[in-house]
C-alpha positions in Angstrom: 101.9 68.8 185.0 104.3 71.6 186.9 108.4 71.8 186.5 109.9 73.7 188.9 113.1 75.9 187.6 116.1 77.1 189.3 117.8 80.6 189.0 120.7 77.8 187.6 118.9 76.5 184.6 118.2 80.1 183.6 120.5 82.1 181.2 121.6 85.3 181.9 119.6 87.1 179.4 116.6 85.6 180.2 115.3 88.7 182.3 111.4 87.6 182.7 109.5 84.5 183.1 106.3 84.0 182.5 104.0 82.1 184.8 101.5 79.9 182.7 98.1 78.6 184.0 95.9 76.8 181.6 97.3 78.4 178.5 96.4 82.2 180.1 99.4 84.6 181.0 98.7 85.3 184.5 101.1 87.9 185.2 105.0 88.3 184.9 108.0 88.2 187.3 111.2 89.3 187.7 114.0 86.6 187.3 116.1 87.7 189.6 113.5 88.3 192.4 113.2 84.9 193.2 115.3 81.7 194.0 113.0 79.5 192.3 110.0 79.5 189.8 107.1 77.0 188.8 106.4 77.0 185.0 102.6 75.1 184.4 102.6 73.5 181.4 99.5 74.8 179.6 96.6 73.1 179.1 94.7 73.5 176.5 91.0 73.4 176.9 88.8 70.7 175.3 86.7 71.8 172.7 83.3 68.9 172.5 82.1 67.5 169.9 78.1 68.6 169.7 77.5 67.1 166.4 78.3 65.0 163.2 76.8 65.5 159.7 77.8 63.3 156.3 77.7 64.9 153.1 74.8 62.4 151.7 71.5 61.4 153.9 70.3 58.9 151.8 71.5 56.9 148.6 70.8 54.4 146.4 72.9 52.4 144.7 73.1 48.7 143.0 74.5 45.6 143.9 78.0 45.3 144.0 78.7 49.2 143.8 80.0 51.4 146.1 80.7 55.3 147.1 81.9 57.2 149.5 80.7 58.9 152.5 82.1 62.6 154.1 82.2 63.0 157.9 82.0 66.8 159.2 82.3 67.3 162.9 80.3 70.0 165.0 81.7 72.3 165.7 84.9 72.5 163.3 87.6 73.8 166.0 86.6 70.4 168.3 89.2 68.8 169.5 88.7 65.3 168.4 87.3 64.8 165.3 87.7 61.3 164.8 84.8 59.0 164.0 83.4 55.5 163.9 81.6 54.0 160.7 79.3 51.6 161.0 76.1 49.3 159.4 73.0 48.5 160.6 72.7 45.8 158.0 76.6 44.7 156.6 75.3 42.2 154.2 73.2 45.0 151.9 76.1 47.7 152.3 79.1 47.8 154.2 81.3 50.3 155.8 85.1 50.5 156.0 86.6 53.1 158.3 87.3 55.6 155.6 83.3 55.9 154.9 83.7 54.4 151.6 80.6 52.3 151.3 80.1 48.7 149.4 76.9 47.6 148.5 76.5 43.5 148.9 74.6 41.0 146.8 71.7 41.7 149.3 69.2 44.0 148.1 67.7 46.1 150.9 68.3 48.9 153.5 70.7 49.9 155.6 71.8 52.8 157.9 75.5 53.7 157.6 76.3 55.7 160.6 79.6 58.0 161.5 79.8 58.2 165.2 81.8 60.8 167.1 84.3 59.0 169.5 84.5 61.8 171.6 81.0 61.9 172.0 78.8 58.7 170.9 75.1 60.5 171.5 76.8 62.8 167.9 76.1 60.3 164.9 75.4 61.3 161.5 73.7 58.9 159.4 73.0 58.1 155.9 70.1 56.1 154.8 71.4 53.6 151.8 69.1 51.9 149.7 70.7 48.6 147.5 68.3 47.6 144.6 68.9 45.2 141.9 70.9 46.4 138.6 67.7 47.6 136.0 67.8 46.5 132.7 66.4 50.3 132.3 69.0 53.0 131.1 69.5 56.3 130.7 70.6 57.9 127.5 72.8 60.5 127.3 73.5 63.2 124.6 74.9 66.6 124.0 73.6 69.5 122.3 75.2 71.1 119.8 77.9 68.2 119.9 79.9 65.8 122.5 83.1 67.3 120.9 83.6 71.0 121.1 86.3 73.4 121.8 87.3 75.2 125.1 86.2 78.5 124.0 82.8 77.2 123.1 81.8 76.0 127.0 84.7 78.3 129.1 83.1 77.8 132.4 79.4 78.1 131.6 78.6 78.2 127.8 75.4 77.0 125.5 76.3 73.3 125.9 73.6 70.9 127.4 72.8 67.3 128.0 70.0 66.0 127.6 68.4 62.6 129.4 66.1 60.4 128.1 65.3 56.6 128.9 63.7 54.8 126.1 62.2 57.8 124.2 61.1 58.7 127.4 62.2 62.6 128.5 63.8 62.5 131.9 64.3 65.3 133.5 67.8 66.6 134.3 67.1 68.3 137.7 66.1 64.7 139.0 69.4 63.5 137.9 72.8 63.2 139.9 75.6 64.3 137.7 79.4 63.3 137.9 82.3 63.5 135.6 85.3 60.9 135.5 87.4 64.6 135.4 86.0 67.7 136.6 89.0 69.3 135.7 88.3 68.9 131.8 84.5 69.0 131.8 81.5 69.0 134.0 77.9 68.9 134.0 75.4 72.0 135.8 72.7 70.1 138.1 70.2 71.9 135.2 72.3 70.0 132.3 75.1 72.8 131.0 78.2 71.5 129.9 81.1 73.4 131.3 85.0 72.6 130.3 87.9 74.0 131.6 90.8 72.1 129.7 91.6 69.7 126.7 90.9 66.1 127.4 87.9 63.7 128.1 85.4 63.0 130.9 82.8 60.7 131.1 79.9 61.9 132.4 77.5 59.8 134.5 73.7 60.6 135.3 71.8 58.6 137.8 68.2 59.0 138.5 67.9 60.3 142.1 64.0 61.9 142.3 61.1 62.4 140.8 60.4 65.6 142.1 60.7 67.3 139.1 58.2 65.4 137.0 60.1 62.4 135.4 58.0 59.2 135.0 58.4 57.0 138.0 57.9 53.8 135.7 61.8 54.7 135.3 63.6 53.4 138.4 65.8 55.2 140.8 69.0 54.8 140.4 68.5 54.2 136.6 72.4 55.4 134.9 73.5 56.8 132.0 77.0 58.1 130.2 78.4 60.3 127.3 81.7 61.1 126.7 82.3 64.9 126.4 85.7 65.6 124.2 87.5 68.9 124.5 89.4 69.9 121.4 92.0 72.6 122.3 93.3 74.1 124.5 94.0 78.0 125.9 94.0 79.1 129.7 90.5 79.1 131.8 89.4 82.3 131.6 89.1 83.5 135.3 85.4 84.3 136.0 84.2 85.9 139.3 82.7 83.9 142.2 79.6 85.3 144.2 79.8 84.3 147.6 76.8 83.7 150.3 76.7 83.4 153.5 73.7 81.3 155.4 72.2 79.5 157.7 71.3 76.2 155.9 73.9 73.8 155.7 72.5 72.9 152.1 71.8 75.0 148.7 70.6 77.7 148.2 72.1 78.1 152.1 69.0 80.1 153.3 68.6 82.4 154.8 71.1 84.5 154.0 73.3 86.8 156.1 72.8 90.3 154.9 73.4 92.1 158.4 75.6 91.7 161.2 75.3 88.3 163.2 76.3 87.1 166.7 79.5 85.4 168.2 78.6 81.6 168.4 77.0 81.5 165.3 77.3 78.4 162.7 77.0 79.4 159.0 77.6 78.3 155.8 79.4 79.6 152.7 78.0 78.8 149.4 79.9 79.7 145.9 78.1 80.4 143.1 80.0 80.1 140.0 77.6 82.0 138.1 78.7 85.2 139.8 74.4 86.2 140.7 73.9 86.0 136.8 70.5 84.1 136.6 70.0 80.4 138.2 72.8 80.3 140.8 75.8 77.3 140.3 76.6 75.9 143.7 80.0 74.4 143.6 81.3 72.4 145.8 83.3 74.0 149.0 86.0 71.4 148.5 86.9 72.7 144.8 88.3 75.7 146.8 90.4 77.1 148.9 88.5 78.9 151.8 90.3 81.3 154.1 89.4 84.4 156.6 91.2 87.3 156.9 90.9 87.2 160.7 90.0 84.1 161.9 90.1 84.8 165.5 86.6 86.9 164.3 85.6 83.9 162.1 87.4 80.6 161.3 85.8 78.7 158.1 87.1 75.1 157.8 87.5 73.4 154.6 84.2 72.7 153.9 83.0 76.1 154.4 82.1 75.6 157.9 81.9 78.9 159.5 82.5 79.6 163.2 81.9 83.2 164.7 84.2 83.7 167.6 84.8 87.4 168.6 83.2 90.7 167.9 85.3 92.1 164.7 85.3 92.3 160.9 86.4 89.6 158.6 86.7 88.8 155.0 85.7 85.1 154.2 87.7 84.3 150.7 87.4 81.4 148.1 89.6 80.9 145.0 88.7 77.9 142.5 91.8 75.3 142.2 89.5 72.7 140.3 87.1 72.6 137.8 88.1 75.8 136.5 89.6 79.1 138.0 88.1 82.6 139.7 87.4 83.9 143.1 85.6 85.9 145.6 85.2 87.5 148.9 82.6 88.3 151.6 82.5 90.6 154.4 81.3 89.6 157.8 80.8 91.1 160.7 80.7 89.6 163.9 78.8 91.4 166.9 80.0 90.7 170.5 76.3 90.0 171.5 73.0 88.5 170.4 71.5 90.5 167.8 68.3 92.0 169.1 65.1 90.9 167.0 65.0 93.4 163.9 61.2 93.2 163.7 61.6 95.8 167.0 64.1 98.0 165.1 62.6 101.2 163.3 62.4 100.5 159.5 62.6 103.0 157.3 61.4 101.6 154.3 58.9 99.2 152.9 59.9 95.2 152.9 58.5 94.7 149.9 56.2 97.2 147.8 53.1 95.3 147.1 50.6 97.7 148.8 47.7 98.6 146.3 46.2 101.5 147.8 47.4 103.7 151.2 51.4 103.9 151.5 54.0 101.9 150.6 55.2 101.7 154.6 52.0 99.8 154.7 53.6 96.3 153.7 55.6 96.4 156.7 54.0 94.6 159.6 56.1 96.9 161.8 53.6 99.9 161.0 50.9 97.9 161.8 52.6 96.6 165.3 53.2 100.0 166.4 49.4 101.3 164.8 48.1 98.5 167.0 50.5 99.4 170.1 49.3 103.0 169.9 45.5 102.1 170.2 46.4 100.5 173.1 46.7 97.0 172.1 49.4 94.9 174.0 51.1 92.7 170.3 52.8 90.5 172.8 50.0 89.5 174.8 48.9 86.0 175.0 45.5 85.9 173.3 44.9 82.1 173.4 46.8 79.6 175.4 47.9 76.4 173.7 45.3 74.7 175.8 42.4 77.0 174.5 43.9 76.4 171.0 43.8 72.6 171.4 40.0 73.3 172.7 39.0 74.9 169.8 40.5 72.7 167.5 38.7 69.7 169.0 35.3 71.4 169.0 35.9 72.3 165.3 36.4 68.6 164.2 33.6 68.2 162.9 31.8 67.4 159.3 30.1 70.5 158.9 33.8 72.2 158.4 35.3 69.1 157.3 37.9 69.0 160.0 39.3 65.8 161.3 41.8 65.7 164.0 45.2 63.4 163.3 45.0 61.6 166.1 41.5 60.8 164.7 42.6 60.1 161.4 45.0 57.2 163.2 42.3 55.6 164.1 40.5 54.5 161.1 41.0 50.9 159.7 38.4 50.5 157.4 36.0 52.0 154.7 32.6 51.5 153.0 32.0 52.3 149.4 29.1 54.3 150.9 31.6 56.3 153.0 33.4 57.1 150.2 30.3 58.2 148.4 29.8 60.3 151.0 33.0 61.8 151.4 33.0 62.6 147.5 29.6 64.3 147.5 30.6 66.6 151.1 33.8 67.7 149.2 31.2 68.6 146.4 32.8 65.9 144.1 30.1 65.0 142.8 28.9 68.4 141.2 32.2 68.5 140.2 31.0 66.3 137.5 34.1 63.8 138.5 32.8 61.1 137.8 34.0 59.4 141.2 32.7 56.2 141.0 34.2 55.5 137.6 37.7 55.5 139.5 36.6 54.0 142.8 34.4 50.6 142.2 31.5 50.0 144.0 32.9 46.9 146.6 31.2 45.5 149.3 31.5 45.5 153.1 34.7 47.0 154.8 37.9 47.4 152.8 41.3 47.8 155.0 42.4 51.1 154.8 46.2 52.2 155.0 48.0 55.6 156.8 50.2 57.3 155.2 53.2 60.6 155.2 53.6 63.3 153.1 57.1 63.0 152.0 57.1 65.6 149.3 54.5 69.0 148.4 51.3 66.9 147.2 49.1 68.5 145.1 45.6 67.0 145.8 43.4 67.0 142.8 39.8 65.9 142.0 40.7 63.6 139.7 43.4 61.3 139.5 44.8 63.0 136.7 47.7 65.3 135.7 47.5 68.8 137.7 45.6 72.0 135.3 46.2 75.1 137.1 43.9 77.9 137.5 39.9 78.3 138.9 38.6 75.7 135.9 40.7 73.6 136.6 41.2 70.5 139.2 43.5 71.7 142.2 42.3 71.4 145.3 44.8 72.3 148.1 48.1 71.3 148.8 49.5 68.8 151.7 52.9 69.7 153.7 55.4 67.4 154.3 54.8 65.5 157.5 51.0 66.2 157.0 49.5 62.6 157.9 46.6 61.2 155.3 44.5 58.0 155.3 44.6 56.2 151.9 41.9 54.8 150.9 41.6 53.7 147.6 44.3 53.2 144.6 44.0 54.5 140.3 46.8 54.1 138.5 49.9 56.1 140.1 47.2 57.9 142.6 46.4 57.3 145.7 42.7 58.8 146.9 43.1 60.3 150.8 41.7 62.5 153.6 43.9 65.0 155.4 42.8 67.0 158.1 41.0 69.0 156.5 40.6 67.6 152.8 39.7 64.7 150.7 40.6 63.7 146.8 43.4 62.6 145.0 47.4 62.8 145.2 50.6 61.1 143.7 51.7 58.2 144.9 54.8 59.1 145.2 54.4 62.0 147.3 53.2 59.8 150.4 55.1 57.4 151.8 52.7 54.1 153.9 53.7 53.3 157.3 52.1 51.9 160.8 50.1 53.7 163.4 52.7 54.4 165.5 54.7 56.2 162.6 51.9 58.3 161.2 51.5 59.8 164.6 54.8 60.5 165.1 55.1 63.0 162.2 51.4 63.8 161.9 51.0 64.5 165.7 54.8 64.4 167.4 54.7 65.5 171.3 57.8 67.3 170.4 58.3 69.7 167.5 59.5 72.3 164.8 57.4 74.8 163.4 58.6 76.4 160.0 58.2 80.2 160.3 60.0 81.1 157.1 57.6 81.0 153.7 59.7 78.4 152.6 62.7 76.1 153.6 64.5 73.5 150.8 66.4 71.1 151.8 68.7 68.6 150.1 68.6 65.2 151.3 69.7 63.7 148.7 65.8 64.3 147.7 65.4 67.9 147.6 62.6 68.5 149.8 60.4 72.0 149.7 59.2 72.6 153.5 56.6 75.4 153.8 55.5 77.6 156.3 53.4 75.8 159.3 55.1 72.4 158.0 55.6 70.4 161.7 58.1 68.3 161.8 59.2 66.2 165.2 62.6 66.8 166.8 65.3 64.2 167.4 67.6 66.4 169.4 68.8 69.9 170.7 72.1 70.3 171.6 73.0 73.4 173.0 72.2 76.1 169.8 71.8 73.0 167.3 67.9 71.3 166.8 67.7 68.6 164.7 64.8 67.6 163.6 63.3 64.6 161.4 61.9 64.7 157.6 60.0 61.8 155.8 61.5 60.5 153.2 59.6 57.9 150.7 61.6 54.9 149.9 61.5 53.3 146.4 59.0 50.5 147.9 56.7 53.0 149.3 57.2 53.2 152.7 58.5 55.4 155.2 62.0 56.2 156.3 63.6 59.6 157.6 66.4 61.5 157.8 67.5 64.5 159.8 68.5 68.2 159.3 70.2 69.8 161.8 70.1 73.9 161.8 70.8 76.9 164.6 68.2 77.8 166.6 66.7 81.1 165.2 66.1 83.4 168.5 63.4 85.8 166.0 61.4 82.8 164.8 61.8 83.8 161.1 62.8 80.2 159.9 61.9 77.3 162.6 60.5 77.5 165.9 60.7 75.3 168.7 56.7 74.5 169.1 54.0 76.3 168.0 54.5 80.4 168.1 52.4 81.9 171.1 49.5 83.2 169.4 49.4 86.9 169.9 48.8 89.9 167.4 52.6 90.4 166.7 53.3 87.0 166.0 50.4 86.5 163.6 50.8 89.9 161.5 55.0 88.7 161.4 54.0 85.0 159.8 51.0 86.5 157.8 53.5 89.6 156.1 55.8 86.8 155.4 54.0 85.5 152.7 53.2 89.3 151.0 54.0 88.8 147.4 53.6 85.2 147.5 52.0 83.9 144.0 48.4 83.7 144.2 47.4 79.7 143.1 43.9 78.1 143.1 44.1 74.8 145.6 47.8 75.9 145.8 48.5 75.0 142.5 52.1 75.0 141.3 53.0 75.0 145.0 51.5 78.6 145.2 48.7 79.7 147.9 45.1 81.0 147.3 43.1 83.0 149.8 42.1 80.7 152.6 45.4 78.7 152.6 47.3 81.9 153.1 45.2 82.8 156.0 45.2 79.2 157.3 49.0 79.3 157.2 49.6 82.5 159.4 47.4 80.6 161.7 48.6 77.3 161.5 52.2 78.5 162.9 50.3 79.2 166.5 48.6 75.7 166.1 45.1 76.2 164.7 43.8 73.9 162.6 41.2 75.9 160.6 39.0 74.5 157.2 40.2 74.5 154.4 37.9 76.6 152.3 36.1 80.0 152.6 32.4 78.1 152.9 33.4 76.1 156.0 35.2 79.1 157.2 32.3 81.2 158.0 30.5 78.0 159.3 33.1 78.3 162.2 30.5 79.1 165.4 30.8 81.7 167.4 31.9 80.3 171.0 33.7 80.3 173.7 37.2 80.7 171.7 35.6 82.8 168.7 33.5 85.7 168.1 31.8 85.8 164.9 29.5 88.7 163.4 27.8 88.7 160.8 25.9 90.9 157.9 28.3 94.0 156.2 26.6 96.7 158.2 27.3 94.8 161.6 30.3 94.2 160.5 31.4 97.7 159.5 29.7 99.3 162.5 32.2 97.0 165.1 35.4 96.5 162.5 37.3 99.1 164.1 36.8 97.4 167.6 38.4 94.1 166.5 42.0 93.3 167.0 44.6 93.2 163.9 44.6 89.2 162.6 41.0 88.7 162.5 39.1 87.0 159.5 36.8 88.6 157.2 35.1 86.7 154.3 33.1 87.5 151.4 31.4 84.9 148.8 34.5 82.7 147.9 37.2 85.2 149.3 38.9 85.4 153.0 41.2 88.7 154.3 43.0 88.7 156.8 41.9 92.5 158.9 44.9 94.9 159.5 43.3 98.3 161.1 41.4 101.3 160.4 44.1 103.8 159.4 43.8 107.7 158.2 39.8 107.3 157.3 40.1 103.8 156.0 40.3 100.0 156.5 43.0 98.3 155.4 43.3 94.3 154.8 46.1 92.0 153.8 45.1 88.8 151.7 46.1 86.8 148.4 43.7 86.8 145.3 43.6 86.1 141.8 43.5 89.9 141.1 44.8 92.3 140.2 48.1 91.7 141.0 47.7 87.8 141.7 49.8 87.9 145.0 49.5 88.3 148.1 49.0 92.3 149.1 47.7 94.9 151.1 44.9 97.0 150.2 42.3 99.0 151.3 39.0 97.3 152.6 36.7 99.6 150.1 37.1 97.5 147.3 34.5 94.9 148.9 32.3 97.2 150.5 28.9 96.0 150.9 30.2 92.5 150.5 31.4 91.0 153.9 29.0 88.1 155.2 31.4 87.3 158.4 34.1 88.4 161.1 35.7 85.7 163.0 38.0 86.6 165.4 39.4 83.9 167.2 39.7 85.3 170.9 37.9 85.3 174.2 
């Protein structure tokens, strides 16, 4: 609205009047030179809401109980931060206008949603499961004692809480701990007791997950309490806090920012109470006062969300005011333009020193990309198109290669015992002496099968029994989150399943059953992200590890923010989902929308991200073996390859695969093949890098000599190569 001022309304002391338009000073004018002035009231710019995040995306509670949800609007400086709360099933769980959720007397599930009043498409949802109270309880004991002096456990110490249920040990990492008075004492996620002042505090533990080995016979939501007593006073010792800034919104907030960042980024602060010593203990950002020394460069809200605004440097500071004392700082440098791909920069030293032969510089993918370019290879050129890779996958879907496309898995409806026996024989279980028929008794006719989606890393085993690591163990392969399986049989707490390239037993707790439509939404989505980091960790009520090559359906893309769905297993065994929102990653270091372009540069980048990755036979301990390592790099570009080396050797030469056999033939032509080609010997597979300074070099993961993914000279396999497979026209 314009307001007219005349000279009579301006005092003699006012020499100048500034004309403002939309909050920006355009120019100044001398009062004496005009008869009247129009002053435009500044109109503040409206900053729209792009998303809503909740502090919990799943929660389990008993009938009649309640808990509080907190909604955070994105961006943090949005004009209208108000939300409206709603429940999809108020008879199961209702919510008031403050986010307090109350379970009714009906068991079941309900989605609690916070919707932005400024943008109704911006929502955050928590899947709430209401269960009947269980007679099971958790027993909490403190070691060495539940009564102790302040100095015994000042901030961190040697006192711990142990958890059992009817004599069965419960993994503390599978519990959520809370304190009735965190200013007196609390407990870390690993059961460490911390004390801050004289008094008492009731510690409550709730079984929230089975991820770390707790028996699934103990119902989720089972609770227990213990009273801790701090007996003598004294000031709380102030301990330094280590601050990290990362792109992940939940602990450990990876990937961490180590250099400068561009403007327009949303980042997250992590506060480590252990100051970087040992295992990080990330405390609540709300327990600290957070500040930015230069808010015009980067702002930070009370929840620890950082927005980069303009070029410059600022210091982010956290001062602990609840549950202890201490402070920490971290410097953040913001550039005015988007950061360039660090992979394209000259790197002065190796990223990881795992080279067994050659020079340390060879452990950097930059070395081999530049080497290939010097040989005349366009490392950015597309080797095969997405449609050509899809054709290759279709032609590979054979019994010989043990590959079944997800779309074909979805169409399986029944199975006979004869078919299962054939599968067991195909995958070598008979020769392994697994006693397959002992676990799947004979049945006549057809048996209905079920479809399932993997909801946490699933270790596939030869028999329905505990994992035994090593080449003489029972590990077959690892199945990634969101991977689809056909469920053929049950034995104890195991399912007998077939995935796109394997067959065996997995824990039921790692798979959720679902209808065909839901199966295809995850196993064969049309719009998806690929995890391109070696692994990401989410904290969605149940922590979920996402390994490289994991494919997850996209829920929405809003500007720079990508929201994707992560499958979740309900206590009933059915399928639910939660969403994760990450800022788009222009360098493809963490996630990528769709498959990566299949070129030499991307393939080497992905392979070298696994440098130093521990060797694990059959993906034991969530590590990788030789074939899993190579396939994972190719998986990011859309390939479905056989799981084991014998089947990789059987990939036929064709339109999109050049194949050479015999050691002499391979060595004669090897230097003419592009980096990234697959080399095989009996029982082992490696990726070829190039011929440099008189020697051939490879990158591979093996059980010796260092039990990790490494760069070595090919000479260690002289005379042993059986096949070369180059996936190209």
